[in-house]
FIDOPA-328200 format. One record per atom (N, C-alpha, C): y, z, x; residue number from 1; residue in three letters. Coordinates in steps of 0.05 Angstrom, whole numbers. Atoms other than C-alpha are relative to their C-alpha. Layout:
north; up; east; i; aa
Y; Z; X; NUM; ALA .
...
//
This chain:
north; up; east; i; aa
16; 24; -7; 1; MET .
339; 79; -79; 1; MET .
-18; 6; 22; 1; MET .
17; -8; -24; 2; LYS .
314; 109; -14; 2; LYS .
-22; 16; -8; 2; LYS .
21; -16; 8; 3; LYS .
274; 159; -51; 3; LYS .
-24; -17; -12; 3; LYS .
21; 18; 13; 4; TYR .
236; 103; -90; 4; TYR .
-16; -14; 20; 4; TYR .
13; 14; -20; 5; VAL .
220; 67; -28; 5; VAL .
-21; 18; 15; 5; VAL .
18; -19; -12; 6; VAL .
192; 129; 7; 6; VAL .
-24; 8; -18; 6; VAL .
23; -7; 21; 7; GLY .
152; 148; -57; 7; GLY .
-19; -23; -3; 7; GLY .
16; 21; 1; 8; PHE .
125; 79; -60; 8; PHE .
-20; -2; 23; 8; PHE .
16; 0; -26; 9; ILE .
101; 79; 12; 9; ILE .
-20; 23; 0; 9; ILE .
18; -22; -2; 10; ALA .
71; 148; 6; 10; ALA .
-23; -3; -21; 10; ALA .
22; 6; 19; 11; GLY .
33; 128; -58; 11; GLY .
-19; -20; 10; 11; GLY .
17; 22; -11; 12; ALA .
7; 65; -25; 12; ALA .
-18; 12; 22; 12; ALA .
16; -13; -19; 13; VAL .
-19; 106; 32; 13; VAL .
-21; 17; -9; 13; VAL .
19; -19; 13; 14; PHE .
-53; 158; -9; 14; PHE .
-22; -17; -17; 14; PHE .
19; 17; 15; 15; MET .
-85; 102; -52; 15; MET .
-20; -13; 18; 15; MET .
16; 17; -19; 16; LEU .
-111; 61; 6; 16; LEU .
-18; 20; 17; 16; LEU .
17; -19; -15; 17; SER .
-138; 123; 43; 17; SER .
-23; 9; -16; 17; SER .
22; -8; 17; 18; ALA .
-180; 144; -16; 18; ALA .
-21; -23; -3; 18; ALA .
17; 23; 0; 19; GLN .
-208; 72; -22; 19; GLN .
-16; -2; 26; 19; GLN .
14; 4; -25; 20; ALA .
-225; 70; 51; 20; ALA .
-22; 22; 5; 20; ALA .
22; -22; -4; 21; PHE .
-262; 137; 49; 21; PHE .
-23; -5; -19; 21; PHE .
21; 8; 18; 22; GLY .
-301; 113; -12; 22; GLY .
-18; -22; 11; 22; GLY .
15; 22; -11; 23; ALA .
-321; 50; 24; 23; ALA .
-20; 8; 23; 23; ALA .
17; -8; -22; 24; THR .
-348; 87; 85; 24; THR .
-23; 20; -5; 24; THR .
20; -20; 6; 25; SER .
-387; 143; 50; 25; SER .
-23; -13; -14; 25; SER .
24; 14; 12; 26; GLY .
-456; 118; 34; 26; GLY .
-24; 18; -1; 26; GLY .
26; -15; 3; 27; PHE .
-526; 143; 20; 27; PHE .
-19; -5; 22; 27; PHE .
19; 5; -22; 28; ILE .
-557; 118; 85; 28; ILE .
-3; 25; 15; 28; ILE .
7; -24; -16; 29; GLY .
-592; 174; 121; 29; GLY .
1; 26; -16; 29; GLY .
-2; -25; 16; 30; LYS .
-584; 224; 63; 30; LYS .
-31; 6; -9; 30; LYS .
25; -8; 10; 31; LYS .
-645; 263; 37; 31; LYS .
-2; -3; -30; 31; LYS .
4; 5; 28; 32; VAL .
-673; 242; -30; 32; VAL .
-15; 26; -11; 32; VAL .
10; -24; 11; 33; ASP .
-686; 306; -72; 33; ASP .
-18; -5; -23; 33; ASP .
15; 4; 23; 34; GLY .
-716; 276; -133; 34; GLY .
7; -26; -14; 34; GLY .
-6; 24; 15; 35; GLN .
-716; 222; -187; 35; GLN .
2; 8; -29; 35; GLN .
-5; -7; 28; 36; VAL .
-691; 227; -258; 36; VAL .
1; -27; -17; 36; VAL .
-2; 24; 19; 37; THR .
-694; 181; -320; 37; THR .
27; 0; -11; 37; THR .
-30; 4; 11; 38; VAL .
-627; 152; -343; 38; VAL .
-3; -11; -27; 38; VAL .
1; 7; 27; 39; LYS .
-618; 148; -417; 39; LYS .
28; -5; -11; 39; LYS .
-25; 4; 14; 40; THR .
-562; 123; -463; 40; THR .
3; 23; -20; 40; THR .
-5; -21; 18; 41; THR .
-531; 169; -514; 41; THR .
-19; -2; -25; 41; THR .
17; 4; 24; 42; SER .
-577; 139; -568; 42; SER .
-31; 6; 8; 42; SER .
26; -7; -8; 43; GLY .
-638; 159; -526; 43; GLY .
-17; -22; 13; 43; GLY .
11; 22; -12; 44; GLU .
-655; 90; -499; 44; GLU .
-3; 2; 30; 44; GLU .
5; -3; -29; 45; VAL .
-686; 92; -429; 45; VAL .
11; -26; 14; 45; VAL .
-11; 21; -14; 46; ILE .
-645; 50; -381; 46; ILE .
-15; -6; 26; 46; ILE .
15; 1; -23; 47; GLY .
-684; 64; -317; 47; GLY .
-2; 27; 16; 47; GLY .
3; -23; -17; 48; GLN .
-692; 112; -259; 48; GLN .
24; 2; 20; 48; GLN .
-22; -4; -20; 49; ALA .
-640; 143; -212; 49; ALA .
-10; 21; 20; 49; ALA .
8; -20; -20; 50; VAL .
-649; 183; -147; 50; VAL .
21; 22; 0; 50; VAL .
-19; -24; -4; 51; VAL .
-618; 253; -136; 51; VAL .
1; 5; 30; 51; VAL .
-6; -3; -28; 52; ILE .
-587; 261; -68; 52; ILE .
15; 26; 5; 52; ILE .
//
């Protein structure tokens, strides 16, 4: 039972740390290298996206 509790706590810590890192990493201050056209698999143009 003790192993399950330790495993649950370790899993929760790893899961929350990844979410916290993803929330803080942004594109503010990054250099824009280019712009590409975004298409669906059928070839329909959806819009434009930047390359950072």
